[in-house]
N, C-alpha and C positions, 0 to 999 in steps of 0.2 A: 386424425390418426397419426401416431408417431411414425417417424421415418423407419424404414427397414434397417436392420443390422446389415452391415456390409463387410465382407471379408477384406482384410487389408491386402494390399498387393505386394506383400513381402516375398522375396525370392526363397523358394524352398531350400531346406538344408542340403538336399541332394537334388540333382537334376536328371531329367530323362525326358523322353518324348511327351509323356502325359503332363509333367510339370511345365515343360516349355510351352505347350499348348494352353495350359491354364494361365500362365503369366501373360501370354499374348492376348488371351481373352480378357483378362483384367485390364490390360492397357486399352483395348478397343472399347470395353465397357465404360471405362473412365472418360474416354474421348467422346462418348455419346453414340458410338457405333454399335448399338445393342444387338442387332441381328447378326452382324459379323462376329460379335463376341460369342453369341450362341454357337456359331459354327466351330469356333475354337474350343468352347467347352465340350461340344460333341466329340471333337477330336481327342480331347484329353480323356473323356470317359471311355472312348473306344480303346485307347491305349492302356487305360487302367480303370476298369469298372468299379474298383473299390476306392477311388479317389473322391472322398466325400466333399472336399472343397470345390471340386468341379460341379457336382450336383447342386451344392449350396449356391454358387454364383450363377449357374444356369437358372436356378429358381428365381434369383433376384432379377435376372434379365427378363425372364418371362413375366414376372410381376410388373416390371417397369413398362412392358408392352401391353399390360392389361390382360395377359394370358394367364388367368388366375388358376385354372385347373392344372395347367402344365406346371405352374409354380408349385402348387400343392404336391403334385407327383414327385417333383425333385426334392422338396423338403422332406417328404415321407421317405424317400430313398436315403437321404442323409441320416434320418433317425433309425432306419434299419441297420445302417452301418455303425451309428453311434447314438444309442438311445438317450444319452445324457447331453445332447447338444441343445442347450437352452436357446441359442440363437435360431436354430431351425424351427423350434416350437413356436417362438415368438413370431417369426416371419410367416409360418404356416397359419397361425392365428389371424394375422393381418389379411392373408389371402382368403381365408374362410369368411372374414367379416365382409370383404368385398362381394362375396357371393351370397351374403345375407344368411350364412349358416352360423348364427350367433352361438348356438349350443356347442358346436365343435370349436369355435374360436375360444369360448370360455374355458373349455377343457385344456386347450393348448397353452393359454396364458397362465392358467393355474399350475400346469405341469412345469412351465418355464420358471414360475415363481419359486417352486420347490427346489429347483436346481440352482437358481440365481436370485435369491430374495432381495438383492440390492439393485436390481434393474427397475427403475421407476416406471419405465414405459409399459411393462406388463400390467402394473397396477392402474395406470392411467387408462389403457385401452379396455381392461376388464371393467373399470369403473364406468367408462362410457357405455358399455353394453348394459350394465346394471341400471344406469340412468335411463337409457332408452326403454328398458323394460319396466320402468317405474319402481325399481327396487332401490329406493333412494338411500336407505340406511346402509345397504351393502356398498353403494357407490361412495358414500361418505367415508366408509372404512378404507376403501381402496385409495381414495384421494388423500386420506390421512397418511397412509403408508408412502405414497408418492412424495408427500411433503416432508415426511421423516427423512427420506433420502435426499431430497432437494427442497429445503424450506423456502427458497426464494424463486420458486417456479410460479410465475403469475398465472399461467393457464390452469394449473392444478387448483390454485386458490379460486379462480373464476369458476371452474367446474364444481368445486365443492360448494361454492356460494349458490350456484344454480340448484344443487341438490337440496340445500337448506331451504331455498325459496320454494321449491316444489313441496317440501315438508311443512310449509307455512311457518318456518322458523326465520322470520324476517330479520331479527336483530343479528343472528349468526350469519345470515346471508350478507347483510350490509357490511359486517366486519370483514368478511372474506373479500367482497368487492373492493372495500377500501384498501386492503393490503395489495390486492392485485393491481389496482390503479397506481398505488405508490411505487410498485415495482415496474409497471409498464403503463405510463400515462397515455399511450396511444391505443390502449385496449378499449375500443369504442363499445363493444358489447357489454363490458363490465359497467360502464356508465349507464347504458340502456337498461340493464336488468336491475341495477341499483335504483334507477328511476321508477321502474315497475314496483319495486318493494316500497319505495317512499310513497308512491301513489296509493298503494293498497293500505298504507298506514295513515293516509290522510295528510301527509306532509307534502302538500301539492307544490309549494314554491321550490322545495328541494327537487321534486320530481321534474318540474319544468326546467330547472337548471341542468339536471343530468341529461334530459332529452336534448337540450340545447347543445351540450358538449358532445353528445353522440352525433348530432347533425354536423357539428364542426369537423368531426373525424370521418363521418360517413354521410356526405351530403345527398346521397341517393337512397338513404334509408327511409322508406315511406312510413314504416311503423313508428319511427321516432317522431316524425311530423304529426302523425295521427294521434299518438298518445300524448304528445305535448298539447295538441289541440283539445283533447279530452280534459286534461288538467287545467288548461286555461279557461275552458268553459265553466268548470266547477268554481273557479275564483272570479267569475264574472268578467273575464277578459275576452269578450265575445268576438270583437273584431280581430284580435290576435288569433283566436281559435279558428275563425273563418279562413285566415291566411294560411294557417298550418294545414287545415283540411284540404285547402285548394292545392297546396304543394304535394300532399299525399296523393291526391287524385291525379295530378300531372304525372307523377312518377309511376303510379299503379292505377290506371283508369278502369281496371276490371274489378276492383275491390268495392263492394257496395257499402261498406261501413263508413268510409269517409264522406261520401255524398249524403248518406242518411244523417249523420251527425252534423254536417254542415247545414242541412235543411233545418234541423232543430235549432241550431244557432241563429239562422236567419229568422226562424219563427220567433225566437226570443227577442230579436232585434226588430221585429215587426216588418221585415222585408219579405212580404208574403209571396210576391211573384218569384223571387229568387228561391224561396223555400219550395214552392210548388214545382219549380223546374228540377230541383235536386231530387225530390221524391219521385218525380217521373223517371229520372235516370235510374234510381234504385229499382223501380218497377220493371224497367227495361232489362236490368241485369238479373233480377230475382222476381219474375212474374208470379211465383207461387207464395211469396212472402206477404202476409196481410198487413203488416205494420206500415209500409209506405203508402198503401191505399188509405189507411186511417188518417195519416198525417196530411196526405195530399187533399183528402176530403175536408179536413179542418181548414187548410189553406184556402180552398175554394169557397168555404163558408165566409171567410174573411174577405174574399174577393167578390162576394155577392153572387157566386155561381152555384146557386142552390141545387139545380138539377144535376150538374156534374158532380157536386159534392155527394149527393144521395147515391149516385151511381158508384162512386168510390166506396162509400160505406157498405153498400150492398155486396160489392165484390169482396170486401174484407170479411163480411159475415159469411159469405159463401165459402171462403177459404178456411175460416175458423168461426163456427157458429157461437162459440162461447164468448166471443168478443162483444156481441151485441149488448149484453147487460153491462159489461165492463166499461165500454166507451160511451154509452148513452149520456152519462153526466158530462163528459168532455164535449160532446157534440152540442148539447143544450147550452153549456157555458160559452162555447165559441159563437153560437148563434146570438146569444144575448149580448156578447161583447161586440159583435159585428153591428147589431142594431144600435147599440149605444154610440158607436163611432159615427154611424150615419146621422144621428141626431146632433152630434157635435159639429 
């Protein structure tokens, strides 16, 4: 969310008790003494109930303290005194967003745009609401307007790229991520989402490189490790995939996807004990998910633990009866492979 508009601390043309209190409040606010600033804004309003700047800045102070409804009340008072105050509309829109009142925020940003069509922040925030509501074409139009005003805004390019990606327009998304990265090479999320686009397009080496760059910039991003692991597994870099899944698990041990896919990688590497351990962990996290029971059952076939394997398959069938017909060929193939290995 863009920063609030802030009234400058200029000295009023004429001075009086209300203006003196307002100026004192601005000084305190700028010094980080927000509660004390509110007391001065209160004093200014008491001295002059029609001083809109005092309501505006008191609204800013309440917003800074997370007191969003009080902020809305003050911005609304500004608009009663001056219905054409675009800044109050923008700020009230921000406060409504904090309260998850997106419809009211949209109305305020739209009204602010009509009064001040060259303030990019209104378009950006309205675009964000459209994006969150899956109204991607509307979001693109707003980010277009933001970029008309500020063509070198990396965040607007990144946001528009996300909208294109959600619309499955991967080429357009990649172009926007490229421009965003050129303007701000530290924008790790742009590398990450470009990696997602490349992975979806089957350009796995490019995806691996982008997830790697994301990790350089965001070393605690478990999703980057996880997705790099998925891409590595698809190009048969299974040992590398195992390492990345392991790092994802270390960062986010409650996510079942990384141990599940690490288990599959271990299966392909024929490290059956390790695979069975991972599927057991997934079962601990998601006991109602039939898939890890199926795969742990397969591992137990390879381990020669037929009774335990059958118990896992039965549990999977209990959770999803349709699986029985689907996985029976896999079970038979695993048993045949296990018998062949015993002969060898």
